[in-house]
C-alpha positions in Angstrom: 58.4 -139.0 10.5 55.9 -138.3 13.3 54.6 -140.2 15.9 51.1 -141.5 16.9 49.3 -142.3 20.1 47.1 -145.8 19.4 43.6 -144.5 19.7 42.2 -147.3 17.5 41.6 -151.0 17.9 42.8 -151.2 14.1 46.2 -149.4 15.0 47.3 -152.0 17.2 45.8 -154.7 14.6 48.2 -153.2 12.2 51.8 -154.1 14.6 51.1 -157.7 14.1 52.6 -157.2 11.0 56.3 -155.3 12.6 58.8 -158.6 12.8 59.9 -157.9 16.1 60.9 -160.2 18.5 58.0 -159.7 21.7 58.9 -163.5 22.9 62.4 -162.3 23.4 60.6 -160.2 26.3 57.6 -161.2 27.6 55.8 -165.1 28.1 53.4 -164.7 25.2 53.5 -165.1 21.8 53.2 -161.9 19.3 48.9 -162.5 18.6 48.7 -162.8 22.7 50.7 -160.0 23.1 48.8 -157.6 20.2 45.2 -158.6 22.3 47.3 -157.4 25.7 47.2 -154.0 24.3 44.5 -154.0 22.8 42.4 -155.5 26.4 44.8 -153.0 28.7 44.5 -149.5 26.5 41.2 -149.7 25.2 39.4 -150.9 28.2 41.9 -151.3 31.9 44.6 -149.2 31.7 44.6 -145.1 30.0 47.8 -145.3 32.0 49.4 -147.8 29.4 50.5 -145.6 25.7 51.4 -146.9 22.0 53.2 -144.5 20.7 53.7 -145.5 16.2 56.3 -144.8 14.4 55.1 -143.7 11.1 57.1 -142.8 8.5 54.6 -142.5 5.3 51.3 -143.5 7.1 53.5 -146.6 7.3 54.6 -148.3 11.3 57.7 -148.0 10.9 58.2 -149.3 14.9 55.9 -148.6 18.3 56.8 -147.2 21.9 55.2 -149.0 24.4 54.8 -147.2 28.0 53.7 -146.9 31.6 52.4 -144.1 32.4 53.7 -144.0 36.4 52.8 -140.0 37.3 51.0 -139.8 40.7 52.1 -143.6 41.8 52.5 -142.6 44.9 54.9 -140.2 44.5 56.4 -140.0 41.3 56.9 -138.2 37.7 58.4 -140.5 35.6 57.0 -142.8 33.0 58.1 -146.3 31.7 59.5 -147.5 28.0 58.0 -150.7 29.3 59.0 -151.8 24.8 60.8 -150.5 21.7 59.8 -152.3 18.4 62.1 -150.6 15.5 63.5 -150.8 12.2 64.6 -147.6 12.2 68.3 -146.3 11.9 70.5 -144.7 14.8 69.2 -141.2 13.9 65.4 -141.8 13.2 65.4 -143.5 16.5 67.2 -140.9 18.2 64.4 -138.1 16.7 60.9 -140.3 17.6 62.9 -139.9 21.0 63.1 -136.6 20.5 59.2 -136.6 20.0 58.1 -138.7 22.8 60.0 -136.3 25.2 58.4 -133.2 24.1 55.1 -136.1 24.0 56.1 -136.3 27.9 57.0 -133.0 29.0 53.2 -132.2 27.8 51.7 -134.7 29.7 54.2 -133.4 32.9 56.3 -136.5 33.1 60.2 -135.1 34.3 62.1 -138.5 33.3 61.9 -141.3 31.5 62.7 -145.0 32.9 63.4 -148.0 30.8 64.9 -151.6 31.6 66.9 -153.1 28.8 69.2 -156.2 28.2 71.7 -153.7 26.4 72.2 -151.0 28.2 75.2 -149.3 25.9 72.5 -149.1 23.4 70.0 -146.9 25.3 73.7 -144.9 26.1 74.4 -143.5 23.1 70.7 -142.0 23.8 71.8 -139.7 26.9 70.6 -142.5 29.0 72.2 -143.1 33.1 72.5 -146.7 35.2 70.3 -146.2 38.0 70.8 -149.8 38.7 72.1 -153.0 37.6 69.4 -152.8 34.5 67.5 -150.1 34.9 68.7 -146.7 33.0 66.7 -143.4 33.3 66.7 -140.2 31.0 66.4 -137.1 32.8 64.0 -134.3 30.9 
């Protein structure tokens, strides 16, 4: 299992094949979500990063992260959306890889909003409010 930072349109287009439930989180369909990702990542906003979870070069899931460092004074990354059809062990391995990538970029914590805080607690996140969760790295 490897984590790959998306840098090409073809990688984002490949996300169309995934059976994620983006409609549960954002007021758009999957095609609109992919168009938004392409526009934001390739043109408008380099603070938004998408990492693909690859197994034998096949996309198994992806993580959309916002780099909030220095806005105005921050050291965190915000997980905006995660899709994964993987089991706990593989998800944990991907999270560990994501943590290493974020540390390389100077991040000190990861924040995520979730409707299921118990799931993120299994990965070491702690509650910091009604929905936000934090993982100090």
